[in-house]
N, C-alpha and C positions, 0 to 999 in steps of 0.2 A: 530762354523761353522754350525752345525746342526740347532742351533737357528736362525741364519741369513738366512739359506736357507728355514727354515720352515715358517718364518714370512711372506715373500712375497707371499708364496702360500696361506696362510690363507687370506691375504688381497685381493689377486686376486680373491679368491673364493667368498668372500663377495661382491666384486664389480660386479661379474658376476650374483650373485643372486638378487642384488638390483633392476634392472629394470623389474623384472618379474611381479611385482604387487601383489605377494602373501603376505598375512598378516600372519607373523610369530610372535613368542613371542618377538623376538628382535625388531620388528617394534613398539611395544607398551611399550618399556622401559620407565619408568618414568611417566606412565599414571596417577597414583593416585596423585603424587605430582603436576603434571601440572594441573590436574582437580581442586585440592585444590587451586592452585594459581589463576585459572580463577574464581572460586567462590569468592575468596577474592577480586579480581579486580572488580567483578560485584556485590559487596555488596550493591550498590545503584541502578544500572541498573536493576538487577533481581527483587528486591521488587517493583520497580516502575511499571514494566510491569505486573508482576504476580498479585499484589494487585490491580492495575488499572483495569485489565480485570475482576477480580473477583468482584470488586466494581461495575463495569458497569453491570454485570449480576445481582447483587443484586438490583441495581437501577431499571432495567427493570422489574424484577419479582415483586418488591414491589409497584412500581409506577403504573403499569398497573392494578394490583389487587386492589389497593386502589381507583384509579381514575375511573375505568370502572365498571359499573354494568352490569347485564346480557343484558339489552336492548342496551346500548351503545356499548358493545362488539360485539353484533350481527350486529349493524350498521357498525362498523369498519371492520367486517369480509366481508361484502358485498363489501366494497371498496377494501379490500385486495385481493379479488378473481378476479381482472381484469388483463388483460395482461400487463399493464404498471407496476403494482406492482410486478407481477411475474418476470418481467425482472430484477427488482431491488432486490427483497427479496427471491424468490424461488417458488417452486411448490405449496405451501400452503396445505400440507397434513393435514387432520383433521379439516379444516375450515367449512366443512359441518355440523359438530356437534361440535361447537367450545367450548373450555374451555380456561381458562387463560394460563395454561401451553402450550397447543397446539398453541395458538396465539403467545406467546413469541417465541417458537421454530420456527414457520413459518415466522414470521416477522423480528425477530432480530438475529436469529441464524447465518445467513451468515455474519453479521457484526462482530460478535465475532470470527468467523473463519478467517476473514481477519485480525483482530487484532492479533490473534495467528500466522498467516502466516508472517506478518510484523515483529513481535517480533523474530521469528526464522530466517528470512532472515538477519536481521541486527545483530543478535547475532553471527551467523556463519561468516559473512563477517568481523565483528569486531575482531574476534579471529583468523582468518586465513589470509585473504588477507591484511587487514589493518596492521597486525603485520609484514607481509613480506614487505609491502611497506615502512614501517618506519624503517626497519632493526632490530626490536626487535626479530623477529623470528629467525634470525641468531644467536643472543646471546643465545636463548633457545636451538637451535640445537647444539650449541657448547658444551653444557653439555651432560650428559649421558641420551639422549632421543632417541627414535626410529624415523624412518623416518615418520611414520604415526601417531605418538603420538598426535601431536597438532590437527590434523584433527579429530581423534577419540575423543579426550577430548572435543573439541568444540561441536561435535555431541551429546556426552553423556550429556554435560551441557544443551544443547538445549532440549533434550528429558526430562531431569529432570525438566526444566522450564515448559514444556508443561504438564507434569504429575502433577506438583504442581498446575498449572492453572486449569486443569480439576478437581482436587480434591477440590480446594477452590470454584470453580464454582458450583460443585455438592452440597457442604454444603450450599452455599449462596442460591441456587435455592430451595433445598429440604426444608429448614427451613424458607422460605419466605412466604409472604402473598398470593403468588400464590397457595400454598398448593397442590403441585403435589401428586397424589395418588399412584405413583409407583416409588420406589427408582431405580429400574432397568431401567426405562425409563429416569430418570434423569441422571443416569450414562451413558446411551447410548448417550444422548444429549451432555454431557460435554466431554466424551471420544472422540466422533466424532470431536469436536473442537480441542482437543489435537492432534489427529491423523493428521488432516489437517496441524497443525503447524509442526509436524514432517516431513510430506511430503515436505513442502517447505524448511525445514532445509536441506533435501537431495538435493533439487533443488539448493539451495544456495551453498551446498558443491561441486556441479558440476560446477556452474558458476564461483566460485572463482578459479577453476583450469584453466578456459578458458582465463581469462583476468588478466593482471598484475596489474590492478588498482581496488581498493575497490569500488569506485563509479560505475565503469562500471559493475563489477560483481553483485553488488546489483541491478543495473538498469536492467540487464538481468533477474535476478530472479523476480524482480518486474514486468517486462514485461510478464513473464510466468503467474504470479498471475493475472494480468489484462486480459490476454487472457483467462485464466480459468474462470474468472468471466463473460466475454462477452459470451463465448461459453455456459456456464451454463444458462446465462440470456436468450439467444436466444432459447435454448431448452425448458426452463420453460415457456417462453412467448408463444411458439408454443403449448405447452401442454395445457395451460389454454385456449388458443384460438382455441383449437381443430384442430391444424395444424399437419403436418407430420414431423416436425423437433425435436420432443421431445427426440429422441435418442441422440441428442447432449449433453444433460445434463450428460449422462454417460461417456463423454470424459473428464470431469473436476473433479479434486480432491474435489472441493467444492460441486459438484453435488453428489459425492459418499456419503459424510457425510449427505447431505440433504435427499438422498434417503433412509437413515435408518428410517426416519419418526418416531421419538420418540413420544410416547404417542398416536400413531395411528396404525402403522404397527409393530413397534419395531423390525426392521430387523437389525441384526448385520452383516450379511454376506457382504454387500457392503464395510465395512471397510477392508475386506481382500484385496480388490483391492489396497487400500491405503498402507497397510502393504507391499504388494508385490512390489509396486512401490518404496517405501522407501528403501527396501533392495536392489533393482536394482540400485537405485541412489547412495547408499553408495558404492557399489561395483564399479560402474563407476567412482566415485570420487577417490577411492583408486588407481584404474588403471591409471587414468589420472595423479594423483600426482606422481606416479612412473615414469612417462614419461616426466617430466618437471624439470627444474632447480629451485632451491629456488629463489623466487623473480620474476620468469618469468611466463608467461602464455602459455597455449597450442597454442593459437592464437598469432602468432609472431607479435611483434610491427613493424609497418611500418617505414622504415628509413625516416628521415626527410630531408628536403632540406639543401644543404650546406649553403645557405644564406636565412635568414628570408624574407618573403614577406613584402610588404609595410604595410599590415594590422596589422602586429605584432609590428609595431613601436609605437603603442599607447596602453595604458592600456585597453581601451575598446576592441581593436582588440584581445589582449591576452586573456581577459576574455571570449570573444566570442569563441575563438579557444578552450579554455578549456571546454566550455559548449556545443560546437557544436554537438558532437556525441550524447549526451543524448537528446538534443533538436530535432535532426533529427528523432530519433526513436519515440519520443513522437509525433512528427508531423505526421508521417505515421500512428501511432496507432489511434490518435484522428480523423484524416480524415476518416479512414476506419470505426471506431466506429460510427462517425456521419452519414456516408452514410448508414450503416446498420440500425441504429435506425430510421433514417429518412424514410427509405423504409417501415417501419411499419405504417406510418401515414395513408396510404390508408386503411389498415386493421382496424385500430382504428376507422376510420370514418364509415366504412361499418358495424362494430359491434356495433355502438353506439345505434342503435334502440333496441338492446337486452340488453343494460346495465341498471342496476337499477337506479332509480332516484337519489339515494345518490351519485353515482359515477358521473353522469352527472352534478349534482350541483357543485361538487368539481372541475370538469374539465371545467366548464364554460357553461354548458347546451348543448343540442343537437346541436345547431347551432355553439357553440364555442368549440366543442370537439377537432378540429384540432389545433386551437390556444392554447388551454389549454395543449395539449400534447407537442407542440413545446416549450411553455413557461416553462413547467416543466423540459424538457430535457435541457434547457439552465441552469437552476439551478443545475441540475445533473452534467453537464459538468464543471460548476464552481467548484464543489467539487473535481472532478477528476484533474483539472488543479491546484487546490490548493496543491494537493499531489506533483505534479511536482515542484511547486514553493518552498515548504518547503524543499524538497530534494536538489534543486539547491542552495538555500540559505545556506544549511548545507555544500555544497561543498566548500564554502569559508573558513569555519572552517577546513575542511579536508585539504585544501591547506596549512593552517597555521600549523596544526599538522604534516603534512608531510614535514615541513621545506622548503616549496617552496615559502612562502610569503617573508621570509627574503631576499633572493637574489633579488626579485623584488624591495623591498623597499631600497635595497642597491644602486640602481640606482637613477636617478633624478625623482623618483615617490613618491608622498606623500601618507601617510596612507589614508587620506580622498579620494584622487583621485583613489586609488586602490579599496577601498570598494565601492565607488559610481559607478565605472565602472562595477564591478561585479553585483551590484544591478541593474544597468541600463540594462544589458543583461538579467537578470532574469525577470525584469518588462516587457520589450519588448517581451521576449520569452513567457510570460504568455498571453499577448495580442494576439500574433501570434497564439498560440495554441487555444485560444477561437475563433479566426477568422476562423481557419481551421475546428474546430468542428462545428461552425455555418454554414460554407460553405458546409460541408459534409451533415449535417442535412437538410439544405435547399434544396440542390440538390436532396437528397433522397426523401424528402417530395414532392417537385415539380414534380419529376418523377412519384411517386406513385399516386399523386392526379391529374396530368395533369394540374397543375396550377403554372406557374412560378412566379406568383405574391407573392408566399409564400417565395421566396428566400430572398428578401430584409429584411422583418420584422424578419425572423429567424436569419439572420446574425446580425442584430442590437440587438436583444434580447440577443444573446450570448455575443457580445462585451460589452454590458452594464454591464454584470455580472463581467467583468474584474476588476472593481473598488473594489469589495469585496475581490477578490484575492489579489490585491495590498495592501489593508489594512492589510491582514494577513501577507503578505511579509514584510510590514513595521515593524510589531511586531518582526518577525524573525531577521531582521537586527538591531533593537534596542537591542535585547538580545545579539546578536553577539558583538555589540560594547561595551557593559558594562559587560556582564557576559555570555560568550559563552557556558559555561557548562549548562546554563539554556535554551538553544535553544529548548530543548525538550518540553518546555511549549507551543510552537507553535502547537505541535501535540494535546495537550490537548484542546486548544482553538478551533482548527479545528474540533476535534471529537465532542465536545459539541455543536458547531454551526451546524454541519451536522445532528446530532441526532435531535436537536430542529427543524431544517428546514424540515426534512423529516417526522418526527413523532409528532412534537409538536401539530399540529392541530388535529391529530388523538387522541392524549391523552387529548384533550380539555384543554390545558394549558392556563393560562392567557396571555393576550397580553404583559404584562410586562416581562414575562418569555420568550416568543417568541422573543421579541426585543433584548434579550441577544445574539441571533445568528447573526453572520455577514451576513448570507445569506438570511435574511428575510426582508431586507429593500428596496432593489432596485426595486423589482416587477418582475413578470414573464411575460415579454413581449413576444409575442403580446397579450396574454390573459388578462394581466393587464397593466395599464399605468406605465411607468417608473417614478421613483421619482428622479427628477433632484437634489433635495436637498441631497438625500442619495448618489448619484453618486459623486457629488461635495464634500460632506463631507468625503467620503472614500478616494478620491484623495488627499485632503488636509491632511488627517490623515496619509496616506502613505508617503507623502513628508516630513511631520514633523518627523515621526518616523525614516525614513531612515536618515534624517539629524542629528537627535539626536544620532543615532547609529554611524554615522561618527565621531561626536565629542567624543563619548565614546571610540571609537577605537584609537583616537589620544592620549588618556590619560592613557590607560592601557598597561600592559606589553605584549610583543609579545612572543609567543612560539618559541623558537630558538633552534638550534642544540647545 
């Protein structure tokens, strides 16, 4: 009798304590075992990310040191100190008295930070929201594990990954041909990259609590990353151009890491902002997790209609409905970004007289500075839209892994029809985003220059770059059709192509090497003529690759429940 009366009391007390959000010992039960399981599961994922980022660091450090002598390095520094490059790369600390380590930190550091941030976002989403969405988290929670064990384990795993990345980067950089003279500066540089990754792990830990879907949670965290990049870019562009918006750089986690200025100022204290934000984000994620049900999100799902609309009667309509939310947010973001970047066209034109001849030559001369800037931004937006395209293509695999594809194919829908419908939405969505980016860029440029004749060429230049995005998409769908586990290779091709397009000319690489990039063939219109052969070739390539992917999808096994 006493046992029966005591048991409900204990259970009631535990239930009352659970929603408080406090992190007690019981909430972390099974942490070590679950962390070991995550490490076992990521035995391929973790080395690919960690070694890939370390190898990229080693490549930058050795290639630049070998290719560039003192004179060519000084010439590239002149180019790097213009507002357009500040928008993309950063404030350029130490470029007045340039060395190879300072040049690498100033020009390439932000891209390594973005890599660490993407690694962290996808790792946290993979181990939290994707596990709940597929039902595997419920099996884990059915064992002796605490309420917050899985979240803390995922964060610990991500912190370990960023720490290993920072350590391997430091080794690769310190013992490279760049020959940095200070180990402390090298550690500041690589630890800053790791800290940025940890901050975005915290951001992802919050977003996975908000949405019930992994793709939406990753998308929200990615949107924060994109916003941070834009805010930092505007602040740094203003600082280099002697504007009054340089304070914006201090609102971005990317900006905090760059403001440490390794090999120049060697300031450690900006990283305390990142550490404080990470702690705040972890606490917020724990509190939010205590206030939601397993498998649900803080943002409640909207009830659907009792009867499906006519648009959902087709596979294309269903594919569009599943991608609609992400496409909407990307549309708003790219239109705003295009308008902001376009509004700087007038400032670029006004400052052209004070630019060195080396910059003017690259941007098309004094008379072509406006066209050169708009053409360069078309290439830049093609890279941004490529990120959307690869993520959207990966959503098809996510549907299959979530056991949503099987019910669709159980109806009168063929495998090829379903895949081609999804691919069609992604292809058209990419073109739509490039149109919006060009429209925003053109309107911003026309407004700042007072010349509405810039609108048409700007939109055309952006739309022409869509063909390269489609070719990259074709590769993604080819991999999905035959070997979906290898879809990550699309990211490798994208990263290599982007690096070659952005920095290949600066590194004075051979044309044969530059031609390996998807983004170097079409031409930066309106400053360069468009290559009709390249556009047509990419379109045909995309069609062939998507078609082959459809054939492969028909012949492989499906992931089923």
